[in-house]
matplotlib code that plots the C-alpha trace (Angstrom):
import matplotlib.pyplot as plt

x = [19.3, 15.6, 13.9, 10.5, 7.9, 8.4, 12.0, 10.9, 8.2, 10.6, 13.2, 10.1, 9.1, 12.3, 13.0, 9.6, 10.4, 13.9, 12.4, 9.5, 12.1, 14.3, 11.5, 10.3, 13.7, 14.6, 11.4, 11.6, 15.2, 14.3, 15.8, 18.3, 20.6, 19.3, 19.4, 23.0, 24.3, 23.1, 24.5, 28.0, 27.7, 27.1, 23.2, 22.6, 19.3, 16.9, 13.8, 16.2, 17.5, 14.0, 12.4, 15.4, 14.7, 11.1, 11.6, 13.9, 11.5, 8.7, 10.4, 10.9, 7.7, 6.5, 8.9, 8.2, 4.4, 4.9, 7.0, 4.5, 1.5, 2.8, 6.1, 6.9, 10.7, 10.5, 9.9, 12.9, 15.0, 13.4, 14.6, 17.9, 18.5, 17.3, 19.0, 22.3, 21.7, 21.2, 24.5, 26.3, 25.0, 25.6, 29.3, 30.0, 28.4, 30.3, 32.5, 33.0, 29.7, 31.1, 33.5, 30.6, 30.2, 26.4, 26.9, 24.7, 26.2, 27.7, 24.0, 23.1, 25.7, 23.6, 20.6, 21.7, 22.3, 18.9, 17.2, 18.9, 17.9, 14.4, 14.3, 15.7, 13.3, 10.3, 11.5]
y = [39.0, 38.5, 35.6, 36.1, 34.1, 32.0, 31.3, 30.3, 27.8, 26.3, 25.6, 24.7, 21.9, 20.6, 19.8, 18.1, 16.2, 15.1, 14.1, 12.2, 10.5, 9.6, 8.2, 6.1, 4.8, 4.2, 2.1, 0.4, -0.9, -1.7, -5.4, -4.1, -1.0, 0.4, -3.0, -3.6, -0.3, -0.8, -4.1, -3.2, -0.6, -3.3, -3.5, -7.1, -7.2, -7.2, -5.8, -3.3, -1.9, -2.0, 0.1, 2.3, 2.6, 3.0, 5.6, 7.8, 7.3, 8.1, 11.4, 12.4, 12.0, 14.2, 17.1, 16.8, 17.0, 20.0, 22.1, 21.3, 22.3, 24.7, 26.2, 27.8, 28.8, 26.0, 23.1, 24.2, 24.2, 20.8, 19.5, 21.1, 19.3, 15.8, 16.1, 17.1, 14.3, 11.7, 12.9, 12.5, 9.0, 8.0, 9.6, 7.4, 4.2, 4.7, 7.7, 6.5, 7.7, 11.3, 9.8, 8.2, 9.4, 10.0, 12.0, 10.7, 12.6, 15.7, 16.5, 17.5, 20.4, 22.4, 21.0, 22.5, 25.8, 25.6, 25.1, 27.8, 30.4, 29.0, 29.5, 33.0, 34.1, 32.9, 35.0]
z = [-3.1, -2.9, -4.3, -6.6, -5.8, -9.1, -7.9, -4.3, -5.4, -7.9, -5.5, -2.8, -5.3, -6.3, -2.9, -2.2, -5.3, -4.2, -0.5, -2.0, -4.4, -1.6, 0.3, -2.5, -3.4, -0.1, 0.2, -3.0, -2.3, 1.6, 0.8, -1.4, -1.4, 1.9, 3.6, 2.3, 3.5, 7.0, 6.7, 5.8, 8.6, 11.0, 11.6, 11.3, 12.6, 9.5, 11.4, 13.2, 9.6, 8.0, 10.8, 10.5, 6.7, 6.9, 9.7, 7.6, 4.6, 6.6, 7.9, 4.2, 3.2, 6.4, 5.6, 1.6, 3.1, 5.0, 2.4, 0.0, 2.1, 4.8, 3.8, 7.2, 8.2, 10.5, 8.3, 6.3, 9.6, 10.5, 6.9, 7.3, 10.4, 9.4, 6.3, 8.2, 10.8, 7.9, 6.2, 9.6, 10.0, 6.6, 6.5, 9.7, 8.1, 4.7, 4.2, 0.6, -0.1, -0.3, -3.2, -5.4, -8.9, -8.7, -5.3, -2.7, -0.3, -1.8, -3.4, 0.0, 0.3, -2.5, -0.7, 2.4, 1.0, -0.9, 2.4, 4.4, 1.6, 1.9, 5.5, 5.3, 2.8, 5.0, 7.9]

ax = plt.figure().add_subplot(projection="3d")
ax.plot(x, y, z, "-o")
ax.set_aspect("equal")
plt.show()
């Protein structure tokens, strides 16, 4: 199966949206849900927690912009590695996120597949 240019672009833009929305939500909830997740996991230093949140949001923005402006194979692999790393960390911090009805971690399974397909299509 080969992706058409329209399909490729639609998948790419949908991921750009997800990464930018995630970064915005993380910063918006810096002292709310984002901080609560890290505090519940044992990160009790608010400055460290905020640095971790902002670092993750920054990485999300960088990858979103890279996917938007320079969609090369390495960008999709980097996004996949970052997403898998963040998923692993979130799983360790709060495994119940896999059972959340809105799927904060389960959504990463189809995202991983999309990243894999886009990376292979750019080969």
